[in-house]
C-alpha positions in Angstrom: -23.1 -15.7 -20.9 -20.1 -17.6 -21.9 -18.6 -20.4 -19.8 -15.1 -21.8 -20.4 -13.8 -25.2 -18.7 -10.1 -26.1 -18.4 -8.8 -29.4 -16.7 -6.2 -27.1 -14.9 -5.8 -23.4 -14.6 -2.4 -23.7 -16.2 -4.0 -24.7 -19.5 -5.8 -21.1 -19.7 -4.4 -19.4 -22.8 -3.2 -15.7 -22.0 -5.5 -14.4 -24.9 -8.5 -15.9 -23.0 -7.8 -14.2 -19.5 -9.1 -10.6 -19.7 -9.3 -9.8 -15.9 -5.9 -7.9 -15.1 -6.6 -7.8 -11.3 -6.8 -11.6 -10.9 -5.1 -14.6 -12.1 -6.4 -18.1 -13.2 -4.8 -19.8 -10.1 -7.0 -17.3 -7.7 -10.3 -18.5 -9.4 -9.6 -22.2 -10.0 -10.7 -24.9 -7.6 -8.4 -25.1 -4.7 -8.8 -28.8 -4.5 -8.3 -30.1 -8.0 -7.0 -27.1 -10.0 -9.6 -27.1 -12.5 -11.3 -24.1 -13.8 -14.6 -22.9 -15.1 -14.7 -19.4 -16.2 -18.0 -17.6 -16.2 -17.1 -14.5 -18.0 -20.2 -12.5 -16.8 -19.1 -13.3 -13.1 -15.7 -12.3 -13.9 -16.6 -9.2 -15.6 -18.5 -8.3 -12.4 -15.7 -9.1 -10.1 -13.4 -7.0 -12.2 -15.8 -4.0 -12.1 -16.2 -4.4 -8.3 -12.2 -4.5 -7.8 -12.0 -1.3 -10.1 -14.8 0.4 -8.0 -13.4 -0.4 -4.7 -9.9 0.5 -5.9 -8.2 -2.0 -3.5 -7.5 -5.7 -3.7 -9.9 -8.4 -3.4 -8.6 -11.3 -1.5 -10.5 -14.3 -3.1 -10.6 -17.1 -0.7 -12.9 -19.4 -2.8 -14.3 -19.0 -6.4 -14.9 -22.1 -8.7 -15.3 -25.3 -7.0 -15.3 -28.8 -8.8 -18.3 -31.0 -7.6 -16.0 -33.2 -5.6 -14.2 -30.4 -3.9 -17.5 -28.7 -3.0 -18.5 -31.9 -1.3 -15.4 -32.1 0.6 -15.7 -28.6 1.9 -19.4 -29.2 2.9 -20.8 -26.6 0.1 -24.2 -26.5 -0.6 -25.4 -29.3 -3.1 -26.5 -26.6 -5.7 -23.6 -24.2 -4.8 -22.9 -21.2 -7.3 -19.4 -21.8 -6.9 -19.6 -24.9 -9.2 -21.1 -22.8 -12.0 -18.1 -20.3 -11.5 -20.6 -17.4 -10.7 -19.8 -17.2 -6.9 -16.9 -15.8 -4.9 -16.0 -15.9 -1.2 -14.1 -12.4 -0.4 -12.1 -11.7 2.7 -13.3 -8.7 4.7 -9.8 -7.9 6.4 -9.0 -5.1 3.9 -12.6 -3.8 3.3 -15.4 -2.3 5.3 -18.4 -5.0 4.7 -21.0 -2.3 4.4 -19.1 -0.4 1.6 -18.3 -3.7 0.1 -21.7 -4.9 -0.2 -22.9 -1.7 -1.6 -20.4 -1.7 -4.2 -20.8 -5.5 -5.0 -24.8 -4.7 -5.7 -24.0 -1.7 -7.7 -22.0 -4.0 -10.2 -24.6 -6.7 -10.5 -24.2 -9.2 -7.6 -27.4 -10.5 -6.1 -26.5 -13.3 -3.9 -25.0 -12.5 -0.4 -23.8 -14.9 2.3 -22.3 -13.2 5.7 -19.7 -15.2 7.7 -18.3 -12.7 10.0 -16.7 -15.2 12.4 -14.7 -16.5 9.3 -14.1 -13.0 8.0 -15.4 -13.3 4.6 -18.6 -12.5 2.4 -19.9 -14.6 -0.1 -21.3 -13.1 -3.5 -22.9 -14.5 -6.4 -24.9 -13.6 -9.4 -28.1 -14.7 -8.2 -30.9 -15.2 -7.7 -31.5 -12.3 -5.2 -31.2 -13.7 -1.5 -29.1 -13.4 1.5 -28.2 -15.5 4.6 -25.9 -15.5 7.7 -25.4 -13.1 10.5 -24.7 -9.7 9.1 -21.4 -8.1 9.9 -21.1 -5.5 12.7 -21.0 -1.9 11.6 -17.4 -0.7 12.2 -17.1 2.7 14.1 -14.4 3.6 11.4 -14.8 2.4 7.9 -11.6 1.6 5.9 -9.9 4.8 4.5 -9.1 4.9 0.7 -5.5 3.4 0.5 -2.9 5.9 -0.9 0.8 5.6 -1.3 2.9 6.8 2.0 3.7 10.5 1.7 7.1 11.4 0.6 9.3 13.1 3.2 8.9 16.8 3.3 12.2 18.4 2.6 11.7 20.9 5.2 11.4 18.3 7.7 14.3 16.1 6.6 17.2 15.6 9.4 19.6 15.2 6.6 18.7 18.5 4.9 18.9 20.4 8.5 22.3 18.9 9.3 23.6 19.7 6.0 22.0 23.2 6.1 23.7 23.8 9.4 26.9 22.5 8.2 26.8 24.7 5.1 26.0 28.0 7.1 28.6 27.3 9.6 31.1 26.7 6.8 30.1 30.1 5.3 30.3 31.8 8.7 33.8 30.6 9.3 34.9 31.6 5.9 33.4 35.3 6.6 35.1 35.5 9.8 38.6 34.7 8.4 37.9 37.3 5.8 36.9 39.8 8.5 40.4 38.8 10.4 42.4 39.6 7.3 40.9 42.9 6.8 41.4 43.9 10.4 44.7 42.9 10.4 45.4 45.6 8.0 43.4 48.0 9.8 44.6 50.4 12.5 46.1 49.2 15.7 43.2 50.5 17.8 41.1 47.6 16.5 43.6 44.9 16.8 42.4 43.7 20.3 39.3 42.3 18.6 41.1 39.9 16.5 41.5 37.1 19.2 37.8 37.1 19.5 37.2 36.6 15.9 39.5 33.7 15.9 37.6 32.0 18.6 34.3 32.8 16.8 36.0 31.1 13.7 36.7 28.0 15.6 33.2 28.2 16.8 31.8 28.2 13.4 34.0 25.3 12.4 32.7 23.2 15.3 29.1 23.8 14.4 30.0 22.9 10.8 31.6 19.5 12.1 28.6 19.0 14.2 26.1 19.4 11.4 28.1 17.2 9.1 27.9 14.5 11.7 24.1 15.0 12.1 23.6 14.5 8.3 25.7 11.5 8.2 23.9 9.9 11.1 20.5 10.9 9.6 21.3 9.5 6.3 22.4 6.2 7.7 19.3 6.0 9.9 16.9 6.9 6.9 18.8 4.1 4.9 18.0 1.7 7.6 14.3 2.7 7.7 14.0 2.2 3.8 14.1 6.0 3.1 16.5 5.8 0.2 
């Protein structure tokens, strides 16, 4: 077990810090900025972070003796050794969190449901406090928000309607030209086709308007 001590967390060399999910400032004493790095404890904390695959909100890690007294910590608190961490349960299911913490080597557990955090340390094995109530629904694994399905895109729908209507209007115009050259017996149909062409044009303009409105709305919602 290796322990490194620094007068302030800003003094920690980059080459010494091997725990990518945390920063020296998170682990340092909240009252004085001093830092004692227990490498075994930090390795276990990083393993716990990797196992849970979601952030750990560290409320308290190392405490200098004077800060430990100021916050009412136990006289022999493991926080002063750099082997204890208080972790917020706001983004974790306490039951799953404790199981994962035990599996990576933590042995001491303190439960503080009213304050919303759990104390974990390297031992000796013990526990105290009022256990957390079992939640009806545990936290689901965090996943990135699903990308918009193209088939459900209002922008795509509006653009598609405009495209189909434009093609339809062009088709009607071609038919009109053909019929204009046809026999006089079918000439009475030409006015109806002209009306149909204008109907397609109206649908195309409506589709374009829908597409523009949807795109502006998506932009406002951050769907760029």
